[in-house]
C-alpha positions as CSV (number, residue, x, y, z in Angstrom):
1,M,88.6,73.8,-27.3
2,Y,91.1,73.2,-30.1
3,V,94.7,72.0,-29.8
4,V,97.4,72.3,-32.4
5,M,100.8,70.6,-32.1
6,N,103.6,71.4,-34.6
7,E,106.5,68.9,-34.5
8,L,109.6,70.6,-35.8
9,K,112.6,68.7,-37.0
10,V,115.7,70.9,-36.9
11,E,119.4,70.4,-37.4
12,P,121.3,70.2,-34.1
13,D,123.4,73.2,-34.9
14,Q,120.3,75.3,-35.5
15,K,118.3,74.2,-32.4
16,D,119.3,77.0,-30.1
17,H,118.5,79.6,-32.7
18,L,115.0,78.2,-33.2
19,K,114.4,78.1,-29.4
20,A,115.5,81.7,-29.2
21,R,113.0,82.7,-31.9
22,F,110.1,81.0,-30.2
23,E,111.1,82.5,-26.8
24,K,110.5,85.9,-28.4
25,S,107.0,84.7,-29.3
26,K,105.9,83.4,-25.9
27,D,104.8,86.8,-24.5
28,R,103.1,87.9,-27.7
29,M,100.9,84.8,-27.7
30,K,99.3,86.0,-24.4
31,D,97.7,88.8,-26.5
32,V,96.4,86.7,-29.3
33,P,92.6,86.4,-29.1
34,G,91.4,83.0,-28.2
35,C,94.9,81.5,-27.4
36,L,94.6,79.8,-24.0
37,E,98.0,78.2,-23.8
38,F,101.4,78.2,-25.6
39,L,104.1,75.7,-24.8
40,F,107.4,75.1,-26.5
41,L,108.5,71.5,-25.8
42,E,111.9,69.8,-26.0
43,S,112.5,66.2,-25.1
44,G,114.9,65.5,-22.3
45,E,116.6,63.1,-24.7
46,E,119.0,64.1,-27.4
47,T,116.6,64.6,-30.3
48,D,116.2,66.8,-33.3
49,T,112.5,67.3,-32.6
50,L,110.9,70.3,-30.9
51,V,107.1,70.7,-30.4
52,V,105.0,73.9,-30.4
53,Y,101.8,73.2,-28.5
54,T,98.9,75.7,-28.6
55,K,95.5,75.5,-27.0
56,W,92.6,77.7,-28.4
57,D,89.1,78.4,-27.2
58,T,87.9,77.7,-30.8
59,K,89.2,76.5,-34.1
60,E,88.0,79.8,-35.6
61,N,90.3,81.8,-33.3
62,Y,93.3,79.6,-34.4
63,E,92.4,80.1,-38.1
64,N,92.0,83.9,-37.5
65,W,95.5,83.9,-36.0
66,L,96.9,82.1,-39.0
67,E,95.6,84.9,-41.2
68,S,96.8,87.7,-38.9
69,D,99.6,90.2,-39.6
70,A,101.2,89.0,-36.4
71,F,101.5,85.4,-37.6
72,K,102.8,86.5,-41.0
73,K,105.4,88.7,-39.4
74,A,106.5,86.0,-37.0
75,H,106.8,83.4,-39.7
76,G,108.0,85.6,-42.6
77,G,111.7,85.7,-41.6
78,K,113.1,86.6,-45.0
79,S,111.3,89.9,-45.0
80,S,112.6,90.7,-41.6
81,G,116.2,89.9,-42.7
82,E,116.6,87.2,-40.1
83,Q,118.2,83.9,-41.0
84,Q,115.7,81.1,-40.8
85,P,116.7,77.7,-39.4
86,S,116.1,74.8,-41.8
87,T,113.2,72.8,-40.4
88,T,110.6,70.3,-41.5
89,N,107.4,70.0,-39.6
90,R,104.3,67.8,-38.9
91,L,101.2,69.8,-38.0
92,R,98.6,68.0,-36.0
93,S,95.3,69.5,-34.7
94,F,92.6,68.1,-32.4
95,N,89.2,69.0,-31.2
96,V,89.1,68.6,-27.4
97,V,86.5,66.0,-26.5
98,F,86.7,66.5,-22.8
99,H,89.2,67.8,-20.2
100,T,89.4,68.3,-16.4
């Protein structure tokens, strides 16, 4: 298994907009080959950080998704005419050593 966490820093006034965009993605991720889990995380504390957590059966399936038209459409924004929230991110990926 392969896990990817994307920590997003977003301005407070754009946080709800970003959450709404990712809410639209949650159902589509069920149909992505190899995607085992998709979580969008927000701390219970006042913070500017949101986390997108995905779990994949293989690193290859994650990389295939990155190259897919669905990924490009979801992350294109400007081509769709939708205003993009200003974010910075820290992408972290992990090979799962063991799990229960």
